[in-house]
C-alpha positions as CSV (number, residue, x, y, z in Angstrom):
1,M,-38.6,-61.0,78.6
2,T,-36.5,-61.3,81.7
3,V,-37.8,-57.9,83.0
4,L,-41.4,-58.9,82.3
5,R,-40.9,-62.2,84.3
6,K,-39.5,-60.3,87.2
7,I,-42.5,-57.9,87.3
8,L,-45.0,-60.8,87.0
9,F,-43.1,-62.7,89.8
10,K,-43.2,-59.6,92.1
11,I,-47.0,-59.2,91.5
12,K,-47.6,-62.8,92.2
13,K,-45.5,-62.7,95.4
14,T,-46.8,-59.5,96.8
15,G,-50.5,-60.1,95.9
16,F,-50.7,-56.7,94.1
17,R,-49.5,-54.8,97.2
18,G,-46.5,-53.1,95.7
19,V,-47.8,-52.2,92.2
20,P,-51.2,-50.6,93.0
21,L,-49.7,-47.9,95.2
22,N,-47.5,-46.7,92.3
23,F,-50.3,-47.0,89.8
24,R,-52.8,-45.2,92.1
25,T,-50.3,-42.5,92.8
26,L,-49.6,-41.9,89.1
27,S,-53.3,-42.0,88.3
28,T,-54.0,-39.6,91.1
29,V,-51.4,-37.1,89.9
30,A,-52.8,-37.5,86.4
31,G,-56.3,-36.6,87.8
32,I,-54.9,-33.6,89.6
33,V,-53.1,-32.5,86.4
34,L,-56.3,-32.7,84.4
35,G,-58.3,-31.0,87.2
36,V,-55.9,-28.1,87.6
37,A,-55.5,-27.7,83.9
38,A,-59.3,-27.4,83.5
39,L,-59.6,-25.1,86.5
40,T,-56.9,-22.8,85.2
41,A,-58.4,-22.7,81.7
42,S,-61.8,-22.1,83.1
43,F,-60.6,-19.3,85.3
44,N,-59.2,-17.7,82.2
45,F,-62.4,-18.3,80.2
46,S,-64.7,-17.1,82.9
47,E,-62.6,-14.0,83.6
48,T,-62.5,-13.1,79.9
49,A,-66.2,-13.8,79.5
50,R,-67.1,-11.6,82.5
51,K,-64.9,-8.8,81.3
52,E,-66.3,-8.9,77.8
53,I,-69.9,-9.1,79.0
54,L,-69.4,-6.2,81.3
55,K,-67.6,-4.3,78.5
56,S,-70.6,-4.7,76.3
57,I,-72.7,-2.7,78.8
58,E,-70.0,-0.2,79.7
59,G,-71.3,3.3,79.4
60,M,-74.9,2.2,79.2
61,T,-77.4,4.1,81.3
62,N,-80.7,2.8,82.7
63,D,-82.8,5.8,81.5
64,L,-83.1,4.8,77.9
65,V,-86.3,3.1,76.7
66,F,-86.8,1.6,73.2
67,I,-90.1,0.9,71.5
68,R,-89.7,-1.6,68.7
69,N,-92.1,-2.3,65.8
70,L,-92.4,-6.1,66.0
71,S,-93.2,-6.6,62.4
72,I,-89.9,-5.3,61.2
73,S,-87.5,-5.5,64.2
74,G,-85.0,-8.2,65.1
75,K,-85.6,-11.8,65.8
76,S,-89.3,-11.5,66.6
77,S,-90.2,-10.4,63.1
78,K,-91.2,-13.9,61.9
79,K,-93.5,-14.5,64.9
80,A,-94.9,-11.0,64.7
81,K,-95.7,-11.4,61.0
82,E,-97.5,-14.7,61.7
83,S,-99.5,-13.1,64.5
84,V,-100.2,-10.2,62.2
85,S,-101.5,-12.4,59.4
86,E,-103.9,-14.1,61.8
87,S,-105.2,-10.9,63.3
88,F,-105.5,-8.7,60.2
89,H,-107.1,-9.4,56.9
90,D,-105.5,-6.5,55.0
91,E,-102.2,-4.6,54.9
92,D,-103.8,-1.2,55.8
93,S,-105.0,-2.6,59.1
94,R,-101.6,-3.9,59.9
95,I,-99.8,-0.6,59.0
96,K,-102.4,1.4,61.1
97,N,-101.3,-0.5,64.2
98,L,-97.6,0.0,63.7
99,I,-95.8,2.9,65.4
100,T,-94.6,5.8,63.2
101,G,-92.2,8.6,63.4
102,K,-94.9,10.9,64.4
103,N,-95.4,8.9,67.6
104,A,-92.1,10.2,68.9
105,E,-93.4,13.8,69.0
106,L,-96.7,12.5,70.6
107,L,-94.8,10.7,73.4
108,T,-92.7,13.8,74.2
109,E,-95.9,16.0,74.4
110,S,-97.9,13.5,76.4
111,I,-95.5,12.2,79.0
112,N,-93.8,14.4,81.4
113,E,-91.2,11.8,82.4
114,L,-89.6,11.8,78.9
115,D,-86.7,14.0,78.0
116,G,-87.0,13.7,74.3
117,A,-87.9,10.9,71.8
118,S,-86.7,10.1,68.3
119,P,-87.7,7.6,65.6
120,V,-84.8,5.5,64.2
121,I,-85.0,3.9,60.8
122,K,-82.1,1.9,59.4
123,D,-80.7,0.8,56.1
124,T,-77.3,-0.4,54.8
125,F,-75.3,0.9,51.8
126,T,-72.1,0.0,50.1
127,I,-69.4,2.3,48.8
128,M,-67.1,0.7,46.2
129,L,-63.8,2.5,46.2
130,P,-60.3,1.0,45.8
131,H,-59.0,2.3,49.1
132,V,-62.1,1.4,51.2
133,K,-61.6,-1.9,53.0
134,R,-64.9,-2.0,55.0
135,N,-67.3,-0.9,52.3
136,R,-70.5,-1.7,54.1
137,F,-72.0,1.1,56.2
138,S,-75.2,1.7,58.2
139,L,-77.5,4.6,57.4
140,L,-79.7,5.9,60.2
141,G,-82.7,8.3,59.9
142,V,-83.4,10.2,63.1
143,N,-84.8,13.5,64.3
144,S,-82.9,16.3,66.0
145,E,-83.6,14.9,69.5
146,F,-81.3,11.9,68.7
147,S,-78.2,13.9,69.6
148,N,-79.4,14.8,73.1
149,I,-80.9,11.4,73.8
150,F,-77.6,9.5,73.0
151,R,-75.4,12.4,74.3
152,I,-73.4,12.5,71.2
153,R,-69.8,13.9,71.5
154,F,-68.5,15.5,68.3
155,F,-65.0,15.4,67.0
156,K,-65.9,18.2,64.6
157,G,-69.0,20.0,63.4
158,R,-72.5,19.7,64.8
159,F,-75.9,17.8,64.6
160,F,-78.7,19.1,62.4
161,Y,-81.3,21.5,63.7
162,P,-85.1,20.9,63.9
163,Y,-85.9,23.3,61.0
164,E,-83.3,21.5,58.8
165,E,-85.1,18.2,59.5
166,L,-88.5,19.7,58.7
167,S,-87.3,21.2,55.5
168,N,-85.7,17.9,54.3
169,K,-82.2,19.3,54.1
170,R,-79.7,17.0,52.5
171,L,-77.3,16.7,55.4
172,C,-75.5,13.9,57.1
173,I,-73.3,13.3,60.1
174,I,-70.8,10.5,60.0
175,S,-68.7,8.6,62.6
176,K,-65.0,9.2,62.9
177,D,-64.1,5.8,61.5
178,T,-66.4,6.3,58.5
179,A,-64.7,9.6,57.8
180,L,-61.3,8.0,58.0
181,E,-62.3,5.0,55.9
182,I,-63.8,7.1,53.0
183,F,-61.9,10.3,53.1
184,G,-58.7,9.4,54.8
185,R,-56.9,12.3,56.3
186,E,-58.7,14.9,54.3
187,K,-60.9,17.6,55.8
188,V,-64.4,16.2,55.8
189,I,-66.7,19.0,57.1
190,G,-68.4,20.6,54.1
191,K,-67.7,17.8,51.7
192,Y,-70.4,15.7,50.1
193,L,-71.2,12.0,50.4
194,S,-73.0,10.5,47.5
195,L,-75.9,8.1,48.5
196,Y,-78.8,6.9,46.4
197,D,-77.7,9.3,43.6
198,T,-78.0,12.2,46.0
199,E,-75.3,14.4,47.4
200,L,-75.5,14.8,51.2
201,K,-73.5,17.6,52.8
202,I,-71.4,16.4,55.8
203,I,-71.9,18.8,58.8
204,G,-70.5,16.8,61.6
205,I,-68.1,14.0,62.7
206,I,-69.1,11.9,65.7
207,D,-66.4,11.1,68.2
208,D,-68.6,8.9,70.5
209,F,-72.0,8.4,71.9
210,E,-73.8,6.3,74.5
211,N,-73.4,2.6,74.2
212,T,-76.6,0.6,73.2
213,P,-77.1,-2.9,71.7
214,F,-79.5,-1.5,69.1
215,I,-77.0,0.8,67.3
216,D,-73.5,-0.1,66.2
217,K,-71.2,2.8,66.7
218,T,-68.9,1.9,63.8
219,N,-69.4,2.7,60.1
220,I,-72.5,4.8,60.5
221,V,-74.0,7.7,58.6
222,I,-76.9,9.7,60.2
223,T,-79.4,11.8,58.2
224,P,-82.6,13.7,59.2
225,Y,-85.6,11.3,59.4
226,S,-87.5,13.0,56.6
227,T,-84.4,13.1,54.4
228,F,-83.9,9.4,54.9
229,I,-87.5,8.6,53.8
230,N,-87.1,10.8,50.7
231,L,-83.8,9.1,49.8
232,T,-84.8,5.5,50.2
233,G,-88.5,5.7,49.4
234,K,-89.4,3.9,52.6
235,S,-92.6,4.6,54.5
236,D,-92.9,6.3,57.8
237,I,-92.5,3.1,59.8
238,P,-89.3,3.2,61.9
239,H,-87.5,0.2,63.3
240,F,-87.9,1.7,66.8
241,L,-88.5,4.8,68.8
242,V,-85.9,5.7,71.5
243,T,-86.7,7.9,74.5
244,R,-84.7,9.2,77.4
245,L,-86.3,9.5,80.8
246,K,-85.8,12.5,82.9
247,K,-83.6,12.3,86.0
248,D,-85.1,10.3,88.9
249,S,-88.1,9.2,86.8
250,D,-89.7,5.9,87.6
251,N,-89.0,3.5,84.7
252,T,-92.1,1.3,85.4
253,L,-94.5,4.2,85.5
254,A,-93.0,5.8,82.4
255,I,-93.2,2.5,80.4
256,A,-96.8,2.1,81.5
257,K,-97.6,5.6,80.3
258,I,-95.8,5.0,77.0
259,E,-97.9,1.9,76.4
260,T,-101.1,3.7,77.2
261,V,-100.3,6.6,74.8
262,L,-99.3,4.3,72.0
263,M,-102.3,2.0,72.3
264,R,-104.7,4.9,71.6
265,N,-106.5,4.2,68.3
266,R,-104.8,0.8,68.0
267,N,-106.6,-2.5,68.0
268,E,-103.4,-4.7,68.3
269,K,-100.1,-4.2,70.2
270,L,-97.5,-4.6,67.4
271,F,-94.7,-3.0,69.4
272,K,-92.5,-4.0,72.3
273,I,-91.2,-1.7,74.9
274,W,-87.7,-2.5,75.9
275,D,-86.1,-1.1,79.0
276,Q,-82.3,-0.8,78.8
277,N,-82.1,-1.0,82.6
278,H,-83.5,-4.5,82.4
279,Y,-80.9,-5.4,79.7
280,I,-78.1,-4.1,81.9
281,E,-79.2,-6.3,84.8
282,K,-79.6,-9.3,82.6
283,R,-76.1,-8.9,81.2
284,K,-74.6,-8.6,84.7
285,Q,-76.5,-11.7,85.8
286,M,-75.1,-13.5,82.7
287,A,-71.6,-12.5,83.7
288,R,-72.1,-13.9,87.2
289,T,-73.7,-17.1,85.9
290,V,-70.9,-17.8,83.4
291,E,-68.3,-17.3,86.0
292,W,-70.2,-19.5,88.6
293,L,-71.0,-22.3,86.1
294,V,-67.5,-22.7,84.6
295,T,-65.8,-22.5,87.9
296,S,-68.1,-24.9,89.6
297,I,-67.6,-27.6,86.9
298,S,-63.8,-27.3,87.3
299,F,-64.1,-27.4,91.1
300,L,-66.0,-30.6,90.7
301,I,-63.2,-32.1,88.6
302,L,-60.6,-31.0,91.1
303,F,-62.7,-32.3,94.0
304,V,-62.7,-35.8,92.4
305,A,-58.9,-35.5,92.2
306,S,-58.7,-34.5,95.8
307,I,-60.7,-37.5,96.9
308,S,-58.2,-39.7,95.0
309,C,-55.3,-37.9,96.8
310,S,-57.0,-38.5,100.1
311,N,-57.4,-42.2,99.4
312,I,-53.7,-42.4,98.5
313,M,-52.8,-40.7,101.8
314,I,-55.0,-43.1,103.7
315,L,-53.4,-46.1,101.9
316,S,-50.0,-44.7,102.7
317,V,-50.9,-44.4,106.4
318,N,-52.2,-48.0,106.5
319,Q,-49.1,-49.4,104.8
320,R,-46.7,-47.4,107.0
321,T,-48.2,-48.2,110.4
322,Q,-45.1,-49.8,111.8
323,E,-42.9,-46.9,110.5
324,I,-45.2,-44.5,112.4
325,G,-44.9,-46.7,115.5
326,I,-41.0,-46.7,115.3
327,R,-40.9,-42.9,114.7
328,R,-43.2,-42.4,117.8
329,A,-41.1,-44.8,119.8
330,V,-37.8,-42.9,119.1
331,G,-39.3,-39.5,120.1
332,A,-41.4,-38.2,117.2
333,T,-44.4,-36.2,118.4
334,K,-48.0,-36.2,117.0
335,I,-47.2,-32.8,115.4
336,D,-44.2,-34.4,113.6
337,I,-46.3,-37.2,112.2
338,L,-49.0,-34.8,111.3
339,G,-46.6,-32.5,109.5
340,M,-44.9,-35.4,107.7
341,F,-48.1,-36.6,106.0
342,L,-49.4,-33.1,105.4
343,F,-46.1,-32.4,103.6
344,E,-46.4,-35.5,101.5
345,G,-49.9,-34.5,100.5
346,F,-48.7,-31.1,99.6
347,I,-45.9,-32.6,97.5
348,L,-48.4,-34.8,95.7
349,M,-50.8,-32.0,95.0
350,T,-48.0,-29.5,94.1
351,A,-46.5,-31.9,91.6
352,G,-49.8,-32.4,89.9
353,G,-50.7,-28.7,90.2
354,L,-47.6,-27.4,88.5
355,L,-48.1,-29.8,85.6
356,G,-51.7,-28.8,85.5
357,I,-50.9,-25.1,85.3
358,I,-48.7,-25.9,82.3
359,G,-51.6,-27.9,80.8
360,G,-53.9,-24.9,81.5
361,F,-51.5,-22.6,79.6
362,F,-51.7,-24.9,76.6
363,L,-55.4,-25.2,76.8
364,T,-55.7,-21.4,76.9
365,S,-53.3,-20.8,74.1
366,E,-54.2,-23.7,71.8
367,I,-58.0,-23.9,72.3
368,L,-59.4,-20.7,73.8
369,K,-57.3,-18.2,71.8
370,P,-58.4,-19.4,68.4
371,L,-62.1,-19.3,69.4
372,P,-62.7,-15.7,68.4
373,T,-61.7,-16.5,64.8
374,L,-63.8,-19.7,64.7
375,I,-67.0,-18.8,66.5
376,S,-68.8,-15.5,65.8
377,S,-70.2,-15.3,69.4
378,Y,-66.6,-14.7,70.6
379,K,-65.6,-12.1,68.0
380,G,-63.3,-9.5,69.6
381,W,-62.7,-11.5,72.7
382,Q,-59.1,-11.9,73.9
383,F,-58.4,-15.1,75.9
384,D,-55.1,-14.6,77.7
385,F,-53.3,-16.7,80.2
386,T,-53.2,-14.4,83.2
387,A,-51.3,-14.4,86.5
388,F,-54.5,-13.9,88.4
389,S,-55.9,-17.2,87.1
390,V,-52.7,-18.9,88.3
391,I,-52.9,-17.3,91.7
392,R,-56.6,-18.4,92.1
393,T,-55.8,-21.9,91.0
394,L,-52.9,-22.3,93.4
395,G,-55.0,-20.9,96.2
396,V,-57.7,-23.5,95.5
397,L,-55.1,-26.2,95.0
398,F,-53.4,-25.7,98.4
399,L,-56.7,-25.5,100.2
400,I,-57.8,-28.8,98.7
401,A,-54.4,-30.3,99.4
402,F,-54.7,-29.3,103.1
403,I,-58.2,-30.7,103.4
404,S,-57.5,-33.9,101.6
405,S,-54.3,-34.6,103.6
406,L,-55.5,-33.4,107.0
407,I,-57.8,-36.4,107.8
408,P,-55.3,-39.2,107.0
409,A,-52.5,-37.2,108.7
410,W,-54.6,-36.7,111.8
411,H,-55.4,-40.4,111.8
412,A,-51.7,-41.2,111.6
413,A,-50.8,-38.8,114.4
414,K,-53.4,-40.4,116.7
415,L,-52.1,-43.9,116.3
416,D,-50.9,-45.6,119.5
417,P,-47.1,-46.4,119.2
418,A,-47.5,-49.8,120.9
419,Q,-50.4,-50.9,118.7
420,A,-48.7,-49.6,115.6
421,L,-45.5,-51.7,116.4
422,R,-47.6,-54.8,116.9
423,Q,-49.3,-54.5,113.5
């Protein structure tokens, strides 16, 4: 109670002149800490997001073009089916307007800009074996052009030939991870994979192929297009056609020709032409937008903290006017006064900044790192606290410290010693 009385007496006596300075200083440091913590975490987030987005398009080329059947492809299927039901009165009319596997050959023959085309039809299957951890696999039906279009690199074996596709040979090519998952370290070429009560002979193991958002490289099995249809009983309606343009071809012109060819004998456009070059540019723009958005929000937080720091420095100058006059009277120069207040501003910002960086470390480790396991959108992302983010934060912090301290310090340096002593 005695301590409380002393504090209340001091407040009453000074008219809130002594306490607000301490309170404002602490609140300003707290604001700087929060701002720097948010800035550091956002630098880590934006840097990781940028790297992961650019990683998703790594290896993609701008000469791939996809033609999707809207009625069975992706997120647009529901809308497409609704539009189809309004436009057509029977199933035969709808099927007639969908693209088929035969259209791949038609495109190759009709358009000089294309360097091959292949239908792609997809399905999934499950293999129940004790040692198989990831038992769900993707089955693709394609033609012999698929290997050249996606520039497949083989670990062992080969792709199937055109005559093997035409004769419905029961062959398949599997990815390296599929081979390891099902057969382990055994020799795989020449073995048989049992699918749909049919034995498919393995003739190749894929090491890698061109990156694309339409096909997952992991856990895949590829069969000839005709073999796929015979195995699954599906009709000749692929999920999409994929084509590769010849070198130096004009994407816009080629896409226009593709649409013209495919619209022959069709009353309704039930396909969408998708240019991978457009996708690459969109992803790059997304990476820049994420980095700009997250960083600008954190800059705004830190800017508010810097205004508080500037206000504290102005208050400090006003309350120490006589001290400034005495220092100038005993020989201190304007540069000395300027340096003194700049140094104090740096001390204030540095104290809050170091605590903020520690806060940013905990934000990254406790909030950002668990995100990939909680939110599917961040699967595979690695949020790490990097030295680069600390360097960027410190650079921004010292710049703001200089700017927020310079005006009050310059004002203090310009004070007339005689007038300062009279105040």
